[in-house]
N, C-alpha and C positions, 0 to 999 in steps of 0.2 A: 335781798340786798345785792347791789352790784358795785362793790367798793373799789373797782379798778381805778377810779379817779383819785383814790387816796394814795396810790403809789406815785412817786415822782415820775410823771409821764414822759419827761424828757429822756429817761433811760430806755424807753420803748423804741425810739426811732431807729437807732442803729441795729438793735436786736432783730426787729422784724423785717426791716428793709434788706439787710444783708442776708438774713436767713431765707427769705423768699427768693432772692436772686440765686442762692446756691441750690435751692431744691426744685427749680423749675423742671417739671417733667421727670423727676428722678425718684419720686417716692414709691415705696413698695409695700408699705404696711397700711392697714385699714385706717385707723385713726390718725396715724402719723402723716397721711398724705392729703387729708381733707383741706381743700383750698376755698377761700371765700370768693364770692362773686363781686364784681365792681359795683353792682347795684344793690347788694344785700342790705346795706344800712338804709338806703332810701326806701326799699320795699317794706322793711320791717316798720319804719316810721309811718308809712302810709297805711299800713294794715294793723297797727297796734290799737285795736278797738277794745280789746278785752281789759277788764279791770286789773288783771295781773300785770299786763304790759304797761298800763298807765301807771300803776303803782311803782313798777320798776323804773319808769322814766322819772318819777318824782324823787325816788331814792337816789338815782344817779345824779340828778340835778343838784340835790342837796350836798352830795359827796363831792361834786365838782368844785364846790366852794373851798374845799380843803387844799386845792392846789392852785398855784399861781397862773397868770395868763401865759407865761412862757411855756410852762408844762402843758397847758391845754393846747396851745398852738402846736407843740411838738407831737402831741398825741394825734391831732388831726393830720399832721404831715405823715406820721407813721402809718396811719390808716390808709391814706391816699397811696402811699408806696406799696402797701400790701395789696390793695385793690388793683392798682395798675399792673403789678406783677402777675396777679391771678388772671386778669383779663387777657394779658399776653399769652399766658399758658393756655387759656381756653381757646384762643384763636389757633394755637399751634396743634392742639390735640382734639379738636372737635371731630366727631365721627358722624357719618351719614346714617340715616335710618330707613327702614323699609316697613310699610304698613302691613300688618297681619291681622288675621281673625276679623275680616270684614272692616278693617280700619280702626278697630277698637284698641289695638295694641301696636307698638312700634318695636321693631327688632333692629339691634345694632350689632356690629362686629367689633368687639373690644378685645384686644390682645389675642385675636384668633378665636375668641369664644363668643357665643351668642348671648346677647343681653337684651331681654324682652320686657318692656314695661308698658303699663297702660298709657293711653295717649295723652292723659293730662300732664304727664311729665315731658316737657317740651325742650327742644334744643336751646342752647348748646349742651349736648351730653358729653361730659369730659371724664375720661378715665383718670382717676386720682389715686388708685391704690390697688394692690393685689397681694395675695398671700395664699396660705394653705386652705383657708376658708373659701376663697373665691375672689371676686372682683368688686371694686367699689367705683361708682361713677357719681359725679356731681350733675345735677339737673335742676330745672325750675319747675315747680308745681304751678301750672297755669291757673288753677282755681284760687290758690292762696297768694300767688306771686312771691312765693318763698323759695329760696335756694335750699336744696336738700342734698344729702348723701344717700345713695342707694347701694346697699350691699347685696350682691347676689351670692347665695350659698348654693352651689351646684351639687346635684345628686345628694340632697340634704337628708335622704332617708336610707342611704346605703348601709349605715350602721346605727344601732340604737343609741349609743352614747352621744354621738354628735347630734343626732336628731333631738334627743332630750335637751342637750345644751342650747340648741336653737330655740326650742319651745320655752325653756326656762327663762332665757333672756327676754323673749317677747312678753311673756306673762308678767315678769317682774317690772320691766320698764313701763308697761301699761299701768301698773299699780302705782308707780312712783311719779311724783311731780315736784321737782326741786330745781332751783337755779344752778346747783352744782352737781346735778346728775343729768347725763345725756338724755335727751327726749326722743322717744320713738314717735314718728309722725304717721306712719302708714305701714301696712303689710299689703303689698300689691296682690290683689285677688287674681289667682291663676285663671287663664282662659277656660280651662276645663277642670272639673274636680277629679275626674276619674284617673287621669294619667299624668298629673304634674309631679315633677321631681325636683324642681328648683324653687327656692324661697327667696323673695326679694323684700328686704327690710329697709324701710326709709327712716333715716335719722335727721336731726338737725345738722346743718353743715358747720364744721369747725375748720380753723386754719391749719393747725399743727398739733403736736403733742409734746409733752414735757421731755420725753426722750430726745426728740429732735432739738429742742432748745438747749438741753444740757450738753449735747454733743457738738453744738455749734461753737464758733469762736467768739461769740458775743459775751461780754462781761455780764455777770449776774450780781446785782447789788443786794445788800441785806434786805432792802425793801421788796425786791422781787421774791426773795426766799420767804420772807414773812407772808407776803400776799398769797403766794402759791400754797404754802403750808396751811394758812388759815382756810382757804377755800376747800382744800382736801378734807380737812377736819370738819368743816361746816357741812359738806356733803355727806361725809361718813357718819356724822351724828344722825342725820336723817335716815340713812340706810340702816344703821344699827337700831334706831328706834322702831323700825319696821320688823325687828327681830331677824334681820338678814345679815349674814356675813358675806363680804365680797369675795374674799379668798384669792384674789388675783390682782392685788394692787401693785402696780409697777409704773414707771414713768410713761411707757408707751400706751397705757390705758388711761392716762390723764390728759384730756383734750383741752386745747387752748385756742382762743381767738386773738385778734390783734390788740384787744384791750387788756390782754392777760387774764381774761375771765376763764375760769377752769371748770371742767365738768368731768365727773367720774364716768368712765365707759366700760364696756365689756363685762357684762354680768353673767356670762355663760357658765361660770363655775360657782356662782353664788349658791348659798345654802341658808336655811333657817336655823336658828339656834336650837330648835327642838328636834332636829333630825338626828338619827342614830347611825346612818350609813355614810358618815362624813368621808371616810378615807377611800371609799371604793373608786372614786373617779378623780382623786386629787392629783392634778398634774401641773400645778402652778410653778412658775419659774423658781428654781432653787434659791437664787440669790436673795430673794425677798421673803424667804420662808422662815417662820418663827422656830425657835428651838424645839418647842413641843411637837411641831410637825416633823421635824427632822428625826425626832426620837420616837415617832410612830405613836404618839399619845392618842388614844382612841376618842377621848373627849376633849374638845377645845372650845374656846369662847371667842368673843369679839376681840380679845387681846391679840389674836393673830394678825388682824388688820392693822392694829396700832404698831406692831413690830414692823410690818411692811412700810408704814408711813415713816417710821424712824429710818429705815434703810433708804427711803426716797429722800428724806431730809439730808442725810449724810451725803447722798449722791449730788444733791443740789450744791451743797457746800464745797465739795471736793471736785466736782465734774467727773467723777469716776465712781463705778459701782463700789459700794462699801464692803460687801462680802462676795466677791466673784469666785465662789467655790467651784472646784472642778468635779467634785462628787460630795456625797454626804459627809464623809469623814473630814475632807478638806474644808467643807462649809462650817462644820462645828469648830474646827481649829481656828479659822479666821475670826469667828464670833468670840471665842474665848480669849484669843490673843488681844482683842480690843477691850471687852468688858470684864475679862477675868474669868477664871474657872469657877463654876458655882460651888458653894459650900453645901453641906447636907441639908440645911434649912431651905435652900433654894431649889432643892430637888423634891420637895414634898408633893408637888403636883403630879409627879410620876407615880402611877399605881403599880407599875411593873418593877419588880426587884431586879430583873435582868437589865432594864433600861438604866436604873440607878447605878448598878455595878459597872455597866458599860461607860457611863460618864465619869465615874470615879477613876477608872483605869486609863483614861485619856491623859496625855501630857498636861501638866498643870501650868497655868499662866497667871501672872498678877494682872490686876486691872490697870489699864493705861490711863494717864491723865488726859482728859479730852482736850484741855487747853494746849497740851503739847502735841497731841495727835492732829489737832485741827488749829494750827496757829493762825492768829489774826482774824479769827471768826468771832461773831457776836457771842458774848458770854451767855446772853439769854437764849440764843438758839442752841448752844451747846448744853445748857442746863436742861432744856426740854428734850434734846436728843438723848441725854443720859437717862431720863425718866421713861423714854419710849423703849430704849434698848436694854431692858431688864430681863434676865434669863427666866425668872419665875413669872409666868403670866399673871398670877394672882397679885403680884406687886407692881406690875406694869401700869403706867398711867392710863386712865380711861379717856375716851374721846371728849367727854364733858370736862374732865379735869384739864386736859390739854388745851381746850379752848379758853379756859380761865387762866392759863399760864401768863405771867407778866410779859413774856416776849410777844404775845399776840394782843396785848392790851390796846394798842392803837386801832385795832380792827374789831375786837370782840364786842359784841352787843347781844346779850342773851335773848332779848326780845325779838331779835331778827335772825334767829338760828332755829328755824322751825323743825318740828318732828313730824313723823308720818302719823296721820290720825288713826290708821288701821294697820295692825300687823299683817304681814304677808304670809301666805301659806302655799306650800308646794303640794297641796293635797291632790292635785291633778296627776301627780306622778305616783305610779304604783310599780312595784318590782316586776309585775307581769306585763307591764305596758309594752306593746309591740310597736314596731315601726309604723304599721298601718294605723294604729290608734293615735300615735303622735301626729301622723299626717292629717288625720281627721281633725284633731284639735287645732293644728295650725291653719287648716282651711277655715275653721270656724272663726279664728282670730281675724283672718283676712276679710271675712264677711262682715264682722263687726265694724271694721274700718270702711268697708265698701258694701253696704247692704243692697245697693242697686248695682247690678252688673254693668260694667262700662259699656256704653252703647253709642258713644260718639268720639 
């Protein structure tokens, strides 16, 4: 389903036109910086031969009937503004390349760093983001005529934790296929197996992320809020059905295009529900962390992702982080100040007596009325928010229940909210897994995408 056309599209014009003007050449995060090409829509239409894309076209066409001609016109205008802005940015930031390895690869200098891709990725190569992980560039795949985002992870095997995170995301995204989950398109095969240290992952290209939209000055209507939330939950239903917990849901990991279509990204911290070493590498942003994680609960469930979605919903409503804690203690205080201090029954999920004693000795706060805390907001949105922000994970609403909530009724269609046909397993990960073994596994992934070594 691609229900972007069910949202009053006239609201999209100012949001995306102004947002793109303000972010030309200024993005510094991976997903937050991805910009669309001016030819993307045309290329996708000309190459949409698969049944999946054809089905998506039919769905979108049917949904388009739900909005008036004025809104359809405004959506087209908004798209043209986004594309024009992106094209201008591309002209300004295009970088020149040098052929390497007998002309099979092309090397670019991006932000003073080498960026080497197989020759099928043709100019313009546009730097669109950078961060601790490395650099991201937009490019065009000459074989598919599709615009993509290429993320370089430099020195990917310097430490085992980061190397495992890279492999985990590759494996998981190859397993998943859903309209609200970012798609992995390629792993660029290194020129040589023996001495490669950098990994280049190719994703579908998106325009921006929810963090950038929230922090912009553009108004967000209730329809935007509903549509964003619905897509997050629709994608999360698929992820959870694969027995996977995302564990790092936050606005910057929710990617958007100019139609307001949303995709969940960054699965580097994901885990399956059956794993037992959950806490060993858990470094997710504190502000979106569920109480059970703050209290070091060794066993947790998909409810942690629902808590994060609740934090995101609150942030959409207020345009501010809901619980911007400075440390663990402050984080718990902010939570209890809003939803109230938990009673003994709400602490039953904690197996540790010490953890229960710790919570009981914290300052006690009454529950705030959400209608007072969030004035002039949709009662339906606030009711769903209350059901997500429940201290006890066993009483927290599930993703399926959330999708059935009346607030999402205009978009909810259970027969068009698919689940993953096969559970995912991280069985390729072993405690004794070395950097060299991970390197071998990533090499194999690149060969699966590129069985024939680039030769032209």
